[in-house]
C-alpha atoms as a printed R data frame, in Angstrom:
    type eleno elety resid chain resno       x       y       z
1   ATOM     1    CA   MET     A     1  56.915 -71.855 -56.509
2   ATOM     2    CA   GLU     A     2  57.645 -68.977 -54.078
3   ATOM     3    CA   SER     A     3  55.106 -68.403 -51.286
4   ATOM     4    CA   HIS     A     4  54.515 -65.207 -49.281
5   ATOM     5    CA   PRO     A     5  53.225 -65.156 -45.730
6   ATOM     6    CA   HIS     A     6  49.784 -63.484 -45.291
7   ATOM     7    CA   THR     A     7  50.132 -59.913 -43.904
8   ATOM     8    CA   GLN     A     8  47.469 -58.917 -41.332
9   ATOM     9    CA   GLN     A     9  46.222 -55.307 -41.378
10  ATOM    10    CA   GLY     A    10  44.281 -53.331 -38.738
11  ATOM    11    CA   PHE     A    11  44.658 -51.476 -35.409
12  ATOM    12    CA   SER     A    12  46.261 -52.972 -32.380
13  ATOM    13    CA   LEU     A    13  44.515 -52.656 -29.004
14  ATOM    14    CA   VAL     A    14  46.994 -49.945 -27.999
15  ATOM    15    CA   GLU     A    15  46.268 -47.933 -31.135
16  ATOM    16    CA   MET     A    16  42.537 -48.313 -30.614
17  ATOM    17    CA   ALA     A    17  42.879 -47.071 -27.025
18  ATOM    18    CA   VAL     A    18  44.819 -44.017 -28.182
19  ATOM    19    CA   VAL     A    19  42.151 -43.211 -30.789
20  ATOM    20    CA   MET     A    20  39.367 -43.534 -28.192
21  ATOM    21    CA   VAL     A    21  41.217 -41.194 -25.825
22  ATOM    22    CA   ILE     A    22  41.637 -38.610 -28.585
23  ATOM    23    CA   ILE     A    23  37.952 -38.876 -29.530
24  ATOM    24    CA   GLY     A    24  37.004 -38.470 -25.875
25  ATOM    25    CA   ILE     A    25  39.104 -35.320 -25.556
26  ATOM    26    CA   PHE     A    26  37.508 -33.764 -28.624
27  ATOM    27    CA   MET     A    27  34.023 -34.707 -27.441
28  ATOM    28    CA   THR     A    28  34.696 -33.137 -24.031
29  ATOM    29    CA   LEU     A    29  36.031 -29.961 -25.596
30  ATOM    30    CA   GLY     A    30  33.097 -29.851 -27.973
31  ATOM    31    CA   LEU     A    31  30.618 -30.297 -25.124
32  ATOM    32    CA   LYS     A    32  32.245 -27.486 -23.149
33  ATOM    33    CA   VAL     A    33  32.122 -25.183 -26.172
34  ATOM    34    CA   ALA     A    34  28.483 -26.106 -26.796
35  ATOM    35    CA   MET     A    35  27.534 -25.502 -23.150
36  ATOM    36    CA   SER     A    36  29.367 -22.175 -23.122
37  ATOM    37    CA   THR     A    37  27.578 -21.127 -26.318
38  ATOM    38    CA   MET     A    38  24.199 -22.086 -24.836
39  ATOM    39    CA   ASP     A    39  24.904 -20.099 -21.659
40  ATOM    40    CA   ASN     A    40  25.997 -17.057 -23.650
41  ATOM    41    CA   THR     A    41  22.851 -17.269 -25.746
42  ATOM    42    CA   ALA     A    42  20.656 -17.588 -22.647
43  ATOM    43    CA   TYR     A    43  22.390 -14.571 -21.103
44  ATOM    44    CA   SER     A    44  21.867 -12.455 -24.233
45  ATOM    45    CA   VAL     A    45  18.220 -13.509 -24.522
46  ATOM    46    CA   THR     A    46  17.658 -12.619 -20.868
47  ATOM    47    CA   LYS     A    47  19.174  -9.141 -21.189
48  ATOM    48    CA   THR     A    48  17.173  -8.434 -24.347
49  ATOM    49    CA   LYS     A    49  13.901  -9.468 -22.713
50  ATOM    50    CA   GLN     A    50  14.605  -7.328 -19.655
51  ATOM    51    CA   GLU     A    51  14.922  -4.294 -21.917
52  ATOM    52    CA   GLN     A    52  11.692  -5.236 -23.700
53  ATOM    53    CA   ILE     A    53   9.878  -5.481 -20.350
54  ATOM    54    CA   LYS     A    54  11.155  -2.004 -19.469
55  ATOM    55    CA   THR     A    55   9.627  -0.675 -22.681
56  ATOM    56    CA   ALA     A    56   6.325  -2.423 -21.928
57  ATOM    57    CA   LEU     A    57   6.226  -0.864 -18.451
58  ATOM    58    CA   ILE     A    58   6.815   2.631 -19.861
59  ATOM    59    CA   GLY     A    59   3.982   2.020 -22.324
60  ATOM    60    CA   PHE     A    60   1.676   0.900 -19.524
61  ATOM    61    CA   LEU     A    61   2.584   3.987 -17.501
62  ATOM    62    CA   ARG     A    62   1.845   6.194 -20.513
63  ATOM    63    CA   THR     A    63  -1.608   4.656 -20.982
64  ATOM    64    CA   ASN     A    64  -2.672   4.137 -17.383
65  ATOM    65    CA   GLY     A    65  -0.806   6.750 -15.378
66  ATOM    66    CA   ARG     A    66   0.596   4.077 -13.076
67  ATOM    67    CA   LEU     A    67   2.652   0.874 -13.021
68  ATOM    68    CA   PRO     A    68   1.036  -2.567 -12.761
69  ATOM    69    CA   CYS     A    69   1.082  -4.718  -9.664
70  ATOM    70    CA   PRO     A    70   2.847  -8.060 -10.157
71  ATOM    71    CA   ASP     A    71   1.156 -11.397 -10.634
72  ATOM    72    CA   ASN     A    72   1.676 -12.561  -7.057
73  ATOM    73    CA   ALA     A    73  -1.033 -15.222  -6.858
74  ATOM    74    CA   ALA     A    74  -0.208 -18.630  -5.418
75  ATOM    75    CA   GLY     A    75  -0.185 -21.546  -7.825
76  ATOM    76    CA   VAL     A    76   0.431 -21.550 -11.542
77  ATOM    77    CA   ALA     A    77   1.131 -18.113 -13.004
78  ATOM    78    CA   THR     A    78  -1.723 -16.351 -14.772
79  ATOM    79    CA   GLY     A    79   0.057 -13.235 -15.989
80  ATOM    80    CA   ILE     A    80  -2.670 -11.012 -14.535
81  ATOM    81    CA   GLU     A    81  -1.756  -8.302 -12.035
82  ATOM    82    CA   ALA     A    82  -3.090  -8.446  -8.500
83  ATOM    83    CA   VAL     A    83  -6.188  -6.321  -7.953
84  ATOM    84    CA   SER     A    84  -4.211  -4.267  -5.466
85  ATOM    85    CA   CYS     A    85  -0.719  -4.399  -4.019
86  ATOM    86    CA   VAL     A    86  -0.774  -1.135  -2.072
87  ATOM    87    CA   ALA     A    87   1.320  -0.869   1.091
88  ATOM    88    CA   ASN     A    88   2.125  -4.589   1.281
89  ATOM    89    CA   ALA     A    89   5.714  -5.443   0.423
90  ATOM    90    CA   GLY     A    90   5.024  -9.131  -0.136
91  ATOM    91    CA   GLU     A    91   2.270  -8.364  -2.637
92  ATOM    92    CA   ALA     A    92   4.580  -6.045  -4.568
93  ATOM    93    CA   TYR     A    93   6.979  -8.956  -5.230
94  ATOM    94    CA   GLY     A    94   5.839 -11.403  -7.891
95  ATOM    95    CA   ILE     A    95   6.299 -12.035 -11.577
96  ATOM    96    CA   VAL     A    96   5.801  -9.795 -14.590
97  ATOM    97    CA   PRO     A    97   2.038  -9.684 -15.382
98  ATOM    98    CA   TRP     A    98   2.310 -10.358 -19.094
99  ATOM    99    CA   GLN     A    99  -1.417 -10.405 -19.820
100 ATOM   100    CA   THR     A   100  -1.922  -7.084 -18.067
101 ATOM   101    CA   LEU     A   101   0.938  -5.605 -20.091
102 ATOM   102    CA   GLY     A   102  -0.403  -7.115 -23.314
103 ATOM   103    CA   ILE     A   103   2.754  -9.049 -24.198
104 ATOM   104    CA   PRO     A   104   3.312 -12.791 -24.850
105 ATOM   105    CA   ARG     A   105   4.142 -15.133 -21.973
106 ATOM   106    CA   ASP     A   106   7.428 -15.996 -23.649
107 ATOM   107    CA   ALA     A   107   8.464 -12.355 -23.254
108 ATOM   108    CA   VAL     A   108   8.569 -12.755 -19.456
109 ATOM   109    CA   LEU     A   109  10.580 -16.003 -19.407
110 ATOM   110    CA   ASP     A   110  14.341 -15.637 -19.082
111 ATOM   111    CA   GLY     A   111  16.908 -17.476 -21.180
112 ATOM   112    CA   TRP     A   112  16.676 -20.506 -18.912
113 ATOM   113    CA   GLY     A   113  12.883 -20.768 -19.042
114 ATOM   114    CA   SER     A   114  11.976 -19.267 -15.647
115 ATOM   115    CA   PHE     A   115   9.738 -16.265 -15.015
116 ATOM   116    CA   PHE     A   116  11.332 -12.905 -14.331
117 ATOM   117    CA   THR     A   117  10.672 -11.637 -10.832
118 ATOM   118    CA   TYR     A   118   9.078  -8.172 -10.770
119 ATOM   119    CA   ARG     A   119   9.206  -5.836  -7.771
120 ATOM   120    CA   VAL     A   120   7.527  -2.425  -7.787
121 ATOM   121    CA   ALA     A   121   7.533   0.455  -5.305
122 ATOM   122    CA   ASN     A   122   4.033   0.407  -3.849
123 ATOM   123    CA   GLY     A   123   3.991   2.759  -0.890
124 ATOM   124    CA   VAL     A   124   5.976   0.706   1.626
125 ATOM   125    CA   ALA     A   125   8.586   3.222   2.806
126 ATOM   126    CA   SER     A   126   8.255   4.768  -0.652
127 ATOM   127    CA   LYS     A   127   5.799   6.507  -2.910
128 ATOM   128    CA   ASN     A   128   3.173   4.255  -4.442
129 ATOM   129    CA   TRP     A   129   3.666   3.832  -8.207
130 ATOM   130    CA   THR     A   130   0.725   1.439  -8.672
131 ATOM   131    CA   GLN     A   131  -1.960   4.138  -8.377
132 ATOM   132    CA   LYS     A   132  -2.574   7.401 -10.179
133 ATOM   133    CA   ALA     A   133  -1.663  10.417  -8.123
134 ATOM   134    CA   SER     A   134  -4.650  10.935  -5.848
135 ATOM   135    CA   GLY     A   135  -3.196  10.950  -2.356
136 ATOM   136    CA   SER     A   136  -0.142  12.106  -0.499
137 ATOM   137    CA   THR     A   137   1.524   8.691  -0.766
138 ATOM   138    CA   ASP     A   138   1.116   8.330  -4.544
139 ATOM   139    CA   PHE     A   139   3.924   9.288  -6.892
140 ATOM   140    CA   THR     A   140   3.928  12.516  -8.904
141 ATOM   141    CA   VAL     A   141   6.134  13.996 -11.582
142 ATOM   142    CA   ASN     A   142   8.072  15.690  -8.778
143 ATOM   143    CA   GLU     A   143   9.897  12.361  -8.397
144 ATOM   144    CA   LEU     A   144  12.065  13.638 -11.239
145 ATOM   145    CA   LYS     A   145  13.384  16.481  -9.124
146 ATOM   146    CA   ILE     A   146  13.440  14.861  -5.698
147 ATOM   147    CA   PRO     A   147  13.096  11.074  -5.970
148 ATOM   148    CA   ASN     A   148  11.864   9.406  -2.813
149 ATOM   149    CA   VAL     A   149  13.574   6.494  -1.128
150 ATOM   150    CA   ALA     A   150  12.156   3.271  -2.564
151 ATOM   151    CA   LEU     A   151  14.096   0.117  -3.564
152 ATOM   152    CA   SER     A   152  17.848  -0.127  -2.916
153 ATOM   153    CA   ILE     A   153  20.509  -1.598  -5.189
154 ATOM   154    CA   GLN     A   154  23.895  -2.709  -3.857
155 ATOM   155    CA   GLU     A   155  26.976  -3.695  -5.835
156 ATOM   156    CA   LEU     A   156  30.441  -5.009  -4.977
157 ATOM   157    CA   ASN     A   157  33.165  -2.477  -4.306
158 ATOM   158    CA   ALA     A   158  36.313  -2.395  -6.419
159 ATOM   159    CA   ALA     A   159  38.121  -4.747  -4.035
160 ATOM   160    CA   GLY     A   160  35.285  -7.242  -4.220
161 ATOM   161    CA   ASN     A   161  35.066  -7.580  -0.441
162 ATOM   162    CA   ALA     A   162  32.077  -5.384   0.498
163 ATOM   163    CA   LEU     A   163  28.726  -4.252  -0.828
164 ATOM   164    CA   VAL     A   164  28.054  -0.567  -1.456
165 ATOM   165    CA   THR     A   165  24.685   1.058  -2.092
166 ATOM   166    CA   THR     A   166  24.499   2.583  -5.558
167 ATOM   167    CA   THR     A   167  20.918   3.857  -5.327
168 ATOM   168    CA   THR     A   168  17.984   3.909  -2.932
169 ATOM   169    CA   ASN     A   169  15.579   5.331  -5.510
170 ATOM   170    CA   ALA     A   170  14.841   2.352  -7.765
171 ATOM   171    CA   VAL     A   171  11.121   2.079  -8.509
172 ATOM   172    CA   VAL     A   172  11.136  -1.202 -10.457
173 ATOM   173    CA   VAL     A   173  13.377  -4.265 -10.306
174 ATOM   174    CA   ILE     A   174  13.276  -6.938 -13.038
175 ATOM   175    CA   LEU     A   175  15.205  -9.992 -11.882
176 ATOM   176    CA   SER     A   176  16.297 -13.199 -13.586
177 ATOM   177    CA   HIS     A   177  17.335 -15.850 -11.094
178 ATOM   178    CA   GLY     A   178  19.865 -17.168 -13.593
179 ATOM   179    CA   LYS     A   179  20.811 -20.640 -14.712
180 ATOM   180    CA   ASN     A   180  20.411 -22.225 -11.266
181 ATOM   181    CA   SER     A   181  16.918 -20.678 -10.907
182 ATOM   182    CA   PHE     A   182  17.161 -20.476  -7.111
183 ATOM   183    CA   GLY     A   183  14.105 -18.528  -5.966
184 ATOM   184    CA   ALA     A   184  12.493 -18.413  -9.419
185 ATOM   185    CA   LYS     A   185   8.933 -19.259 -10.331
186 ATOM   186    CA   THR     A   186   8.755 -21.686 -13.242
187 ATOM   187    CA   THR     A   187   6.086 -22.650 -15.738
188 ATOM   188    CA   LYS     A   188   5.754 -26.137 -14.252
189 ATOM   189    CA   VAL     A   189   5.045 -25.539 -10.571
190 ATOM   190    CA   GLY     A   190   3.278 -22.914  -8.517
191 ATOM   191    CA   ASP     A   191   5.876 -22.605  -5.775
192 ATOM   192    CA   ARG     A   192   9.178 -20.865  -6.285
193 ATOM   193    CA   MET     A   193  12.355 -22.915  -6.548
194 ATOM   194    CA   PRO     A   194  14.067 -23.525  -3.174
195 ATOM   195    CA   VAL     A   195  16.959 -21.313  -2.078
196 ATOM   196    CA   SER     A   196  18.561 -23.678   0.419
197 ATOM   197    CA   ASP     A   197  21.636 -24.020  -1.814
198 ATOM   198    CA   ALA     A   198  21.712 -20.392  -2.949
199 ATOM   199    CA   GLY     A   199  24.493 -17.987  -2.045
200 ATOM   200    CA   ALA     A   200  23.778 -15.202   0.425
201 ATOM   201    CA   ASP     A   201  23.290 -12.537  -2.266
202 ATOM   202    CA   GLU     A   202  21.014 -14.742  -4.360
203 ATOM   203    CA   ALA     A   203  18.982 -15.479  -1.239
204 ATOM   204    CA   THR     A   204  18.601 -11.740  -0.644
205 ATOM   205    CA   ASN     A   205  17.226 -11.278  -4.150
206 ATOM   206    CA   ALA     A   206  14.842 -14.194  -3.657
207 ATOM   207    CA   THR     A   207  13.306 -12.776  -0.478
208 ATOM   208    CA   SER     A   208   9.612 -12.036  -0.946
209 ATOM   209    CA   GLY     A   209   8.933  -8.346  -0.420
210 ATOM   210    CA   ALA     A   210  12.638  -7.479  -0.568
211 ATOM   211    CA   ALA     A   211  13.464  -3.782  -0.761
212 ATOM   212    CA   LEU     A   212  17.166  -4.551  -1.293
213 ATOM   213    CA   PHE     A   213  18.641  -6.234  -4.364
214 ATOM   214    CA   ILE     A   214  22.228  -7.244  -5.070
215 ATOM   215    CA   LEU     A   215  23.701  -6.652  -8.516
216 ATOM   216    CA   ARG     A   216  26.955  -8.551  -9.122
217 ATOM   217    CA   ALA     A   217  28.944 -10.206 -11.851
218 ATOM   218    CA   ALA     A   218  28.414 -13.949 -12.163
219 ATOM   219    CA   ASN     A   219  30.627 -16.128  -9.964
220 ATOM   220    CA   ASP     A   220  30.279 -19.907  -9.578
221 ATOM   221    CA   SER     A   221  32.486 -20.161  -6.483
222 ATOM   222    CA   ALA     A   222  30.660 -20.863  -3.247
223 ATOM   223    CA   SER     A   223  33.551 -19.259  -1.367
224 ATOM   224    CA   ALA     A   224  33.193 -15.936  -3.207
225 ATOM   225    CA   PHE     A   225  32.028 -12.895  -1.264
226 ATOM   226    CA   GLY     A   226  28.259 -13.258  -1.053
227 ATOM   227    CA   GLY     A   227  28.459 -16.826  -2.354
228 ATOM   228    CA   ALA     A   228  27.963 -18.198  -5.842
229 ATOM   229    CA   TYR     A   229  25.888 -15.844  -7.961
230 ATOM   230    CA   ASP     A   230  24.246 -15.918 -11.388
231 ATOM   231    CA   ASP     A   231  21.290 -13.535 -11.040
232 ATOM   232    CA   LEU     A   232  20.722 -10.789 -13.605
233 ATOM   233    CA   VAL     A   233  19.268  -7.635 -12.053
234 ATOM   234    CA   VAL     A   234  18.062  -4.534 -13.882
235 ATOM   235    CA   TYR     A   235  16.149  -1.657 -12.335
236 ATOM   236    CA   MET     A   236  14.314   1.517 -13.309
237 ATOM   237    CA   SER     A   237  14.492   4.896 -11.600
238 ATOM   238    CA   PRO     A   238  11.876   7.674 -11.835
239 ATOM   239    CA   GLN     A   239  14.041   9.214 -14.559
240 ATOM   240    CA   ASP     A   240  14.020   5.949 -16.554
241 ATOM   241    CA   LEU     A   241  10.227   5.808 -16.403
242 ATOM   242    CA   LEU     A   242   9.236   9.441 -16.820
243 ATOM   243    CA   GLN     A   243  11.943  10.893 -19.066
244 ATOM   244    CA   PRO     A   244  10.861   8.956 -22.199
245 ATOM   245    CA   LEU     A   245   7.323  10.322 -21.766
246 ATOM   246    CA   ILE     A   246   8.695  13.850 -21.417
247 ATOM   247    CA   ASN     A   247  10.923  13.438 -24.472
248 ATOM   248    CA   GLU     A   248   7.972  12.401 -26.646
249 ATOM   249    CA   GLY     A   249   5.780  15.190 -25.269
250 ATOM   250    CA   SER     A   250   3.130  12.988 -23.649
251 ATOM   251    CA   LEU     A   251   4.098  14.233 -20.187
252 ATOM   252    CA   LYS     A   252   4.602  17.862 -19.230
253 ATOM   253    CA   ALA     A   253   7.045  18.277 -16.409
254 ATOM   254    CA   CYS     A   254   7.949  21.943 -16.099
255 ATOM   255    CA   GLN     A   255   6.232  22.330 -12.732
256 ATOM   256    CA   ALA     A   256   8.389  19.630 -11.208
257 ATOM   257    CA   TYR     A   257  11.364  21.874 -11.923
258 ATOM   258    CA   CYS     A   258   9.895  25.168 -10.756
259 ATOM   259    CA   SER     A   259  10.578  26.862  -7.459
260 ATOM   260    CA   SER     A   260   7.203  28.642  -7.346
261 ATOM   261    CA   SER     A   261   4.224  27.208  -5.490
262 ATOM   262    CA   VAL     A   262   2.305  24.395  -7.180
263 ATOM   263    CA   SER     A   263  -0.712  24.307  -4.869
264 ATOM   264    CA   SER     A   264  -4.200  25.768  -5.091
265 ATOM   265    CA   VAL     A   265  -5.319  27.977  -2.234
266 ATOM   266    CA   CYS     A   266  -8.745  28.633  -0.741
267 ATOM   267    CA   THR     A   267  -9.749  32.298  -0.821
268 ATOM   268    CA   GLY     A   268 -12.997  34.072  -0.116
269 ATOM   269    CA   GLY     A   269 -14.660  31.410   1.995
270 ATOM   270    CA   THR     A   270 -16.372  28.104   1.349
271 ATOM   271    CA   GLY     A   271 -16.091  26.810  -2.178
272 ATOM   272    CA   ALA     A   272 -14.125  29.766  -3.466
273 ATOM   273    CA   CYS     A   273 -10.795  28.499  -4.718
274 ATOM   274    CA   SER     A   274  -7.978  30.119  -6.612
275 ATOM   275    CA   CYS     A   275  -4.744  28.738  -8.004
276 ATOM   276    CA   THR     A   276  -1.194  29.941  -7.672
277 ATOM   277    CA   ALA     A   277   0.187  27.674 -10.404
278 ATOM   278    CA   ALA     A   278  -1.159  25.842 -13.417
279 ATOM   279    CA   GLY     A   279  -2.162  22.235 -13.815
280 ATOM   280    CA   VAL     A   280  -2.828  21.568 -10.145
281 ATOM   281    CA   PRO     A   281  -5.998  19.511  -9.546
282 ATOM   282    CA   GLY     A   282  -7.906  18.936  -6.347
283 ATOM   283    CA   ILE     A   283  -9.611  20.729  -3.488
284 ATOM   284    CA   PRO     A   284  -7.259  22.832  -1.337
285 ATOM   285    CA   SER     A   285  -7.342  22.388   2.404
286 ATOM   286    CA   GLY     A   286 -10.266  24.321   3.904
287 ATOM   287    CA   CYS     A   287 -12.429  24.287   0.787
288 ATOM   288    CA   THR     A   288 -15.629  22.261   0.799
289 ATOM   289    CA   GLY     A   289 -16.734  23.089  -2.731
290 ATOM   290    CA   THR     A   290 -15.231  21.991  -6.025
291 ATOM   291    CA   CYS     A   291 -11.961  23.422  -7.183
292 ATOM   292    CA   GLY     A   292 -11.178  22.325 -10.707
293 ATOM   293    CA   THR     A   293  -7.757  22.083 -12.244
294 ATOM   294    CA   CYS     A   294  -6.103  25.457 -12.615
295 ATOM   295    CA   THR     A   295  -5.683  26.331 -16.256
296 ATOM   296    CA   ALA     A   296  -3.921  29.665 -16.094
297 ATOM   297    CA   PRO     A   297  -0.491  29.717 -17.750
298 ATOM   298    CA   VAL     A   298   2.533  29.129 -15.600
299 ATOM   299    CA   LEU     A   299   3.873  32.446 -14.383
300 ATOM   300    CA   ALA     A   300   6.827  33.856 -16.253
301 ATOM   301    CA   SER     A   301   8.639  34.078 -12.935
302 ATOM   302    CA   CYS     A   302   8.594  30.296 -12.582
303 ATOM   303    CA   ALA     A   303  12.328  29.657 -12.379
304 ATOM   304    CA   PRO     A   304  13.507  26.148 -13.262
305 ATOM   305    CA   ILE     A   305  15.627  24.319 -10.730
306 ATOM   306    CA   GLY     A   306  18.536  22.748 -12.538
307 ATOM   307    CA   THR     A   307  18.478  21.631 -16.170
308 ATOM   308    CA   LEU     A   308  15.055  21.063 -17.689
309 ATOM   309    CA   PRO     A   309  14.523  17.735 -19.478
310 ATOM   310    CA   VAL     A   310  13.790  17.742 -23.189
311 ATOM   311    CA   GLY     A   311  10.296  19.039 -23.910
312 ATOM   312    CA   ALA     A   312   9.775  20.584 -20.482
313 ATOM   313    CA   THR     A   313   9.650  24.367 -20.579
314 ATOM   314    CA   PRO     A   314   7.474  26.671 -18.469
315 ATOM   315    CA   THR     A   315   5.880  28.226 -21.563
316 ATOM   316    CA   ASN     A   316   4.437  24.988 -22.978
317 ATOM   317    CA   CYS     A   317   3.130  23.511 -19.738
318 ATOM   318    CA   LEU     A   318  -0.390  24.145 -18.473
C-alpha cells in the first residue's frame, strides 16, 4: 500500500511579516487621506460660516443702524454683546455675539469647534460703528465715499518675504484661529488658548485689541516667513456693509456722493434754522432751538462724485 507524506499548508513567518507591512502601509495611507478629508471639510465649513456671519451682521446693521459689540466677557461665552465697547480697543475684540445676532451658537463655531474671533471698529483711531450716527466720531454713509482709517489687513508679497498692507479701512474682522486654535476661545474654558507656540503672524492675530491682522495662506513650517500659520481671516469694508442695503433700497446714499453742502445752517437768530441739503438731522452750531430733519428735495445741482451705487440717485433721496 502506497503512503503519501502529509503536506502542511499556511503562511510562513516571513510571508506573515510581509502581509503585516502591506496592511500597515495601506492603513497609514488611509489615515492620511481621512485626515486630509477632515481638514478640507473643516476648512470649507469655516469659510461658509464666515460668510453667514457677514450676512447676519448686515442684517443687524439694517435693523439697528449699527454693528454689535463683541461678547468680550471673561469666563464662558454667553453670546451676548457687551453693553458698550466704545473707544476701548480691548473691548472691541471678542467673539461673535450669536444671541445678539439671533443666530445659533453653532453658527459661530469654526470647523474645528472654536469660536470665531470678532473685531469691530469702535472709535479707536477710527469711526465708531457700534453706535448710530449721533456724534462726530460715529460712522455715517459718507464712509462709502471717503472711508476712514480703521482696521488694517496685511498679506504676503509675491516673493513671500515681506508683508504689505492691502487695506487700512476694514471695519469688521471675522477670524478663525484654525486647526491649532492658538489664541481661540473654546466652548470648554473661559480663557483663550495659549499662543506660546504660535507663529509670529498668528500671535499678531491673537492680540487682544489688535488693529492689524495678517491674512496668509496656510503653512505648517515653523521656519516660514511669519512662522507656521493656519488662521482664516475675512474682513468687511464700509462698501461690504452698506452697499447691500443701498442695492435693496433700504439705505439712501445719494448725499454721500454729492459735492454740495450737507449741513443745516442757523439763520435769523435763536431757534431759526434752515437747511441747505435734504435729510440732514440735528441742530446746527449756534442754534439753541430745535431744527428738525430737512425734508426739501435734494437740489438738482447736486453733482455726484464718481459712480453712484445702485439705487442711489439724487432724485430719489430725501
